[in-house]
C-alpha positions as CSV (number, residue, x, y, z in Angstrom):
1,M,0.0,0.0,0.0
2,R,1.1,3.6,-0.6
3,D,2.0,5.5,2.5
4,V,-0.3,8.5,3.1
5,A,0.3,11.2,5.8
6,I,-1.8,13.8,7.5
7,V,0.1,17.1,6.9
8,G,-2.6,19.7,7.8
9,F,-5.6,19.9,10.2
10,A,-7.9,22.8,11.2
11,Q,-11.2,23.1,12.8
12,S,-13.6,26.0,13.5
13,K,-14.2,27.7,16.8
14,H,-17.3,25.6,17.5
15,L,-20.4,27.4,18.8
16,A,-23.7,26.2,20.2
17,A,-25.4,28.3,17.6
18,D,-23.4,30.1,14.8
19,T,-26.3,32.4,13.9
20,H,-24.3,34.9,11.9
21,R,-22.6,32.6,9.4
22,N,-23.8,30.0,6.9
23,E,-22.0,26.8,6.1
24,V,-19.7,28.4,3.5
25,E,-18.7,31.2,5.8
26,I,-17.9,28.7,8.5
27,L,-15.9,26.5,6.2
28,M,-13.9,29.0,4.2
29,P,-11.4,30.0,7.0
30,V,-11.1,26.4,8.1
31,V,-10.1,25.1,4.7
32,A,-7.7,28.0,4.2
33,E,-6.1,27.3,7.6
34,A,-5.6,23.6,6.9
35,I,-4.1,24.3,3.5
36,E,-1.7,27.0,4.9
37,R,-0.6,24.6,7.7
38,S,0.1,21.8,5.2
39,G,2.3,23.9,2.9
40,V,0.4,22.4,-0.1
41,D,-0.3,24.8,-2.9
42,R,-4.1,25.1,-3.2
43,K,-4.1,24.8,-7.0
44,S,-2.1,21.6,-6.8
45,I,-4.5,19.7,-4.5
46,G,-5.4,16.6,-6.6
47,F,-8.6,15.4,-5.0
48,T,-11.3,17.0,-2.7
49,C,-13.8,15.0,-0.7
50,S,-16.4,16.2,1.8
51,G,-18.9,14.8,4.3
52,S,-22.2,16.4,5.3
53,C,-25.9,15.8,5.7
54,D,-28.6,17.4,3.6
55,Y,-31.2,16.8,6.3
56,L,-29.4,19.1,8.7
57,I,-29.6,22.0,6.3
58,G,-33.0,21.1,4.8
59,A,-31.8,21.4,1.2
60,P,-30.8,18.8,-1.4
61,F,-27.2,18.7,-2.6
62,S,-26.2,21.2,0.0
63,F,-22.6,20.1,-0.4
64,V,-22.5,21.7,-3.9
65,Q,-23.0,25.1,-2.3
66,A,-20.2,24.3,0.2
67,L,-17.8,24.0,-2.7
68,D,-17.8,27.8,-2.7
69,A,-15.5,27.6,0.3
70,V,-13.0,25.4,-1.6
71,G,-13.0,27.0,-5.1
72,A,-14.2,24.7,-7.8
73,W,-12.8,26.6,-10.8
74,P,-10.8,25.7,-12.7
75,P,-12.6,22.3,-12.4
76,I,-11.4,20.0,-9.6
77,Q,-11.7,16.3,-8.9
78,E,-14.3,16.2,-6.2
79,S,-16.5,13.7,-4.4
80,H,-18.9,13.7,-1.4
81,V,-20.2,11.2,1.2
82,E,-23.5,11.7,3.0
83,M,-21.6,10.6,6.1
84,D,-19.3,11.9,8.7
85,A,-16.2,13.3,7.0
86,A,-14.1,10.6,8.4
87,W,-15.5,8.4,5.6
88,A,-14.6,11.2,3.2
89,L,-11.0,10.8,4.5
90,Y,-11.2,7.1,3.8
91,E,-12.3,7.7,0.3
92,A,-9.5,10.2,-0.2
93,W,-7.0,7.7,1.2
94,V,-8.2,5.1,-1.3
95,R,-8.0,7.7,-4.1
96,L,-4.4,8.4,-3.3
97,Q,-3.6,4.7,-3.5
98,H,-4.1,5.0,-7.3
99,G,-0.7,6.7,-7.5
100,D,-1.6,9.5,-10.0
101,L,-2.3,12.1,-7.3
102,D,-0.2,13.1,-4.3
103,S,-2.5,15.4,-2.2
104,A,-6.1,15.6,-1.1
105,L,-8.4,17.9,0.8
106,V,-11.0,16.4,3.2
107,Y,-13.6,18.5,5.0
108,G,-16.8,18.1,6.9
109,F,-19.4,20.5,8.3
110,G,-22.7,20.7,10.2
111,K,-25.0,23.2,11.7
112,T,-27.0,21.2,14.2
113,S,-28.6,24.3,15.7
114,M,-30.9,24.7,12.7
115,G,-33.3,22.0,13.9
116,D,-33.8,19.3,16.5
117,V,-30.9,17.0,15.6
118,T,-32.2,14.2,18.0
119,E,-35.3,13.9,15.7
120,I,-33.6,14.7,12.4
121,M,-31.3,11.7,12.8
122,T,-34.4,9.5,13.2
123,L,-34.5,9.5,9.4
124,Q,-31.4,7.2,9.4
125,L,-33.5,4.4,10.9
126,D,-35.1,1.5,9.2
127,P,-38.0,3.1,7.3
128,Y,-40.5,0.3,7.7
129,Y,-40.3,-0.9,11.3
130,L,-38.3,1.6,13.4
131,A,-38.6,5.1,11.9
132,P,-42.4,5.1,12.0
133,L,-42.1,4.9,15.8
134,W,-39.9,8.1,15.7
135,P,-37.5,7.3,18.5
136,D,-35.1,10.1,19.1
137,T,-31.4,9.6,19.2
138,V,-31.1,10.1,23.0
139,S,-33.7,7.5,23.7
140,L,-31.9,5.0,21.5
141,A,-28.6,5.8,23.2
142,A,-30.3,5.4,26.6
143,L,-31.5,1.9,25.4
144,Q,-27.9,1.0,24.6
145,A,-26.5,2.5,27.8
146,R,-28.9,0.4,29.9
147,A,-28.1,-2.8,27.9
148,Y,-24.3,-2.1,28.4
149,L,-24.6,-1.4,32.1
150,E,-26.6,-4.6,32.7
151,A,-24.3,-6.8,30.6
152,S,-21.0,-5.4,31.8
153,G,-21.6,-5.0,35.5
154,K,-20.6,-1.3,35.2
155,S,-22.6,1.4,37.0
156,E,-23.9,4.8,36.3
157,R,-20.9,6.1,38.3
158,D,-18.6,4.7,35.6
159,T,-20.3,6.6,32.9
160,A,-20.4,9.7,35.1
161,E,-16.6,9.4,35.5
162,V,-16.3,9.5,31.7
163,A,-18.6,12.6,31.4
164,A,-16.8,14.4,34.2
165,R,-13.3,13.7,32.8
166,S,-14.4,14.8,29.3
167,S,-15.8,18.1,30.7
168,R,-12.5,18.8,32.5
169,D,-10.4,17.9,29.4
170,A,-12.6,20.1,27.2
171,A,-11.7,23.1,29.4
172,S,-8.3,23.3,27.8
173,N,-9.7,23.0,24.3
174,R,-10.5,26.4,22.8
175,N,-12.8,24.8,20.3
176,A,-15.1,23.2,22.9
177,V,-18.7,24.2,23.3
178,R,-19.2,22.7,26.8
179,S,-16.6,22.3,29.6
180,G,-16.2,22.7,33.3
181,D,-14.6,21.4,36.5
182,K,-17.1,18.6,37.1
183,S,-16.8,15.5,39.3
184,A,-18.7,12.3,38.9
185,D,-20.9,13.3,41.8
186,D,-21.8,16.5,40.0
187,V,-22.9,14.5,37.0
188,L,-24.9,12.0,39.1
189,A,-26.7,14.9,40.8
190,E,-28.2,16.0,37.4
191,S,-31.7,15.0,36.5
192,P,-31.8,12.3,33.8
193,V,-32.8,13.3,30.2
194,V,-33.7,9.7,29.5
195,S,-32.5,7.3,32.2
196,P,-29.7,6.4,32.6
197,L,-28.4,9.4,30.6
198,R,-28.0,12.8,32.1
199,P,-27.2,16.1,30.3
200,S,-23.5,15.7,30.8
201,D,-23.7,12.2,29.3
202,C,-25.0,13.6,26.1
203,P,-23.4,15.8,23.4
204,P,-24.0,19.5,23.1
205,V,-25.6,21.1,20.1
206,T,-22.7,22.3,18.0
207,D,-22.2,24.2,14.8
208,G,-18.8,23.8,13.2
209,A,-16.5,22.4,10.6
210,A,-13.1,20.7,10.1
211,A,-10.6,20.0,7.3
212,V,-7.6,17.7,6.8
213,I,-4.9,17.7,4.2
214,L,-3.5,14.4,3.0
215,A,-0.2,13.9,1.2
216,A,1.5,10.9,-0.4
217,G,4.6,9.9,-2.2
218,D,7.6,12.2,-2.7
219,L,5.4,15.2,-1.8
220,V,5.4,14.4,2.0
221,P,9.1,15.0,2.7
222,R,8.9,18.3,0.8
223,L,6.1,19.5,3.2
224,T,7.2,18.4,6.7
225,D,9.9,16.5,8.6
226,R,7.3,15.4,11.1
227,P,4.5,13.7,9.1
228,V,1.7,11.7,10.8
229,W,1.3,8.5,8.8
230,I,-1.9,6.6,8.4
231,R,-0.7,3.1,9.1
232,G,-4.0,1.4,9.0
233,I,-7.6,2.4,8.3
234,A,-10.8,0.3,8.0
235,H,-14.5,0.6,8.6
236,N,-17.3,-1.9,9.3
237,V,-21.0,-1.9,9.9
238,E,-23.6,-3.5,12.2
239,P,-27.0,-4.8,11.0
240,H,-29.4,-1.9,10.3
241,S,-32.0,-3.1,12.8
242,I,-30.9,-2.4,16.3
243,G,-33.0,-5.3,17.5
244,T,-30.8,-7.9,15.7
245,R,-27.5,-6.9,17.4
246,D,-26.0,-6.9,20.8
247,L,-26.1,-3.3,21.9
248,A,-23.7,-4.0,24.8
249,Q,-20.8,-4.4,22.5
250,S,-19.5,-3.1,19.1
251,R,-18.5,-6.0,17.0
252,S,-18.0,-3.8,13.9
253,T,-15.5,-1.6,15.8
254,R,-13.6,-4.7,16.9
255,A,-13.5,-6.0,13.3
256,A,-12.3,-2.6,11.9
257,A,-9.7,-2.4,14.7
258,E,-8.3,-5.8,13.8
259,K,-8.1,-4.9,10.1
260,A,-6.5,-1.5,10.8
261,G,-3.8,-3.1,13.1
262,V,-4.6,-1.5,16.4
263,S,-3.2,-4.4,18.4
264,T,0.2,-4.5,16.6
265,G,1.8,-1.8,18.8
266,K,1.3,0.2,21.9
267,I,-1.3,3.0,21.7
268,D,-0.5,6.2,23.5
269,V,-3.6,8.3,22.7
270,A,-7.1,7.4,21.6
271,E,-9.7,9.8,20.2
272,V,-13.0,8.0,19.9
273,H,-16.2,9.3,18.6
274,A,-18.3,8.7,21.7
275,Q,-21.3,11.0,21.6
276,Y,-22.6,9.5,24.8
277,S,-20.5,8.6,27.9
278,H,-21.3,4.9,27.8
279,E,-20.1,4.7,24.2
280,E,-16.5,5.4,25.2
281,L,-16.6,2.4,27.5
282,I,-18.0,0.2,24.8
283,L,-15.4,1.5,22.3
284,S,-12.5,1.0,24.7
285,D,-13.5,-2.6,25.0
286,A,-13.9,-3.1,21.3
287,L,-10.5,-1.4,20.5
288,G,-8.7,-3.4,23.2
289,L,-7.4,-0.3,24.9
290,T,-5.7,-0.5,28.3
291,N,-5.6,1.8,31.3
292,G,-2.4,3.3,30.0
293,V,-4.0,4.9,27.0
294,T,-5.0,8.6,27.2
295,M,-8.6,8.7,26.2
296,N,-10.1,11.7,24.4
297,P,-7.7,14.4,25.7
298,S,-9.5,17.0,23.6
299,G,-12.8,16.4,25.5
300,G,-14.2,14.4,22.6
301,A,-17.8,14.7,21.3
302,L,-19.0,15.5,24.8
303,G,-17.1,18.8,24.5
304,A,-18.1,19.7,21.0
305,N,-20.2,17.7,18.5
306,P,-20.5,19.3,15.0
307,V,-22.4,16.5,13.4
308,M,-20.7,15.2,10.2
309,A,-17.4,16.7,11.2
310,T,-16.9,15.1,14.7
311,G,-15.4,11.9,13.4
312,L,-12.9,13.7,11.2
313,I,-12.0,15.9,14.2
314,R,-11.1,12.7,16.1
315,V,-8.6,11.9,13.4
316,G,-7.2,15.4,13.4
317,E,-7.0,15.6,17.2
318,A,-5.2,12.3,17.3
319,A,-2.8,13.4,14.6
320,S,-2.1,16.6,16.5
321,R,-1.1,14.7,19.6
322,I,1.6,13.0,17.5
323,A,2.7,16.1,15.7
324,S,2.9,18.4,18.6
325,D,2.6,16.5,21.9
326,G,5.1,13.7,21.4
327,A,2.8,10.7,21.2
328,S,4.2,7.9,19.0
329,R,1.1,6.0,18.1
330,A,-2.6,6.9,18.2
331,V,-5.9,5.5,17.2
332,A,-8.8,7.6,16.0
333,H,-12.4,6.3,15.7
334,A,-15.5,7.7,14.0
335,A,-19.1,6.5,14.2
336,Q,-22.3,7.1,12.2
337,G,-25.8,5.9,12.8
338,P,-27.8,4.9,15.8
339,C,-26.1,3.0,18.7
340,L,-22.7,2.9,17.0
341,Q,-24.1,1.4,13.8
342,Q,-21.1,2.2,11.5
343,N,-17.6,2.5,12.8
344,L,-14.2,3.6,11.3
345,V,-10.9,3.0,12.9
346,C,-7.6,4.8,11.9
347,V,-4.2,4.0,13.3
348,L,-1.7,6.9,13.2
349,E,2.1,6.9,13.8
350,G,4.8,9.6,13.9
């Protein structure tokens, strides 16, 4: 396989409601910053791929308008996934394997403040049996949380510890929407949204965007002497119907982790796409992470959750820990769909 490196990453200053800017206005400075950090000439970028969701915006083919933030003239090679932009990164990685291009721009964006995202995402569900019941995402997550707690022997204090740590870690992240000096007792004192989930166990409404620049071949050493290499990447999926799978574990994450090679070396840092506190525990088990791994030092999705960019941000944050903070090997994870339906795992090395 051709070696591909992350050479640039940027994200917006996430807001609970970015009322003064549209998606293009949010994206434009983020894309420009990622390109500037990478050192790649904008006109030489060989492939562009994005991730977003038309349902969030309420308009078909909304990603076409977002191309105004990139510049699509002269004509560019461009693609789009109606998924979190981590899957756009996967497509770009595959495209660079062809060998005729050496660079790619990947970006994702989402304005979740424009509607009730917990109900909008119900449209992802099976259209015949589950969607007509219109269960919101928090209720489905609570169903999974209860299944996990009963199967694992863990308690609500264990999930509260995750939520409290994420809140404290997010305090040092300037891009976080929600942070604070919370303890597990503080979280447990909150009134449940849907039992056993409390407000701190759930992600904040977030508007934001992120972009990553990939490079391959002889271009990499010309850009940086500290590239962050993608050593393994894979994704897998659970059955569509949540009633046909074991919600207490994530088999698809375990399968993707095995294919990506997570277990072939020591992991220093993990950035996992856990929108709810119990998901971090499920994902830690599936990825085979030990107590020595630093989990979600950025605060994760509990600190900021710009839907359709959150998974890509996990990749960028993990890469940043290698590029700037001295970590040697990291794993990034992205999820899409109800109850961790689709999962992508990416192994990064300095």
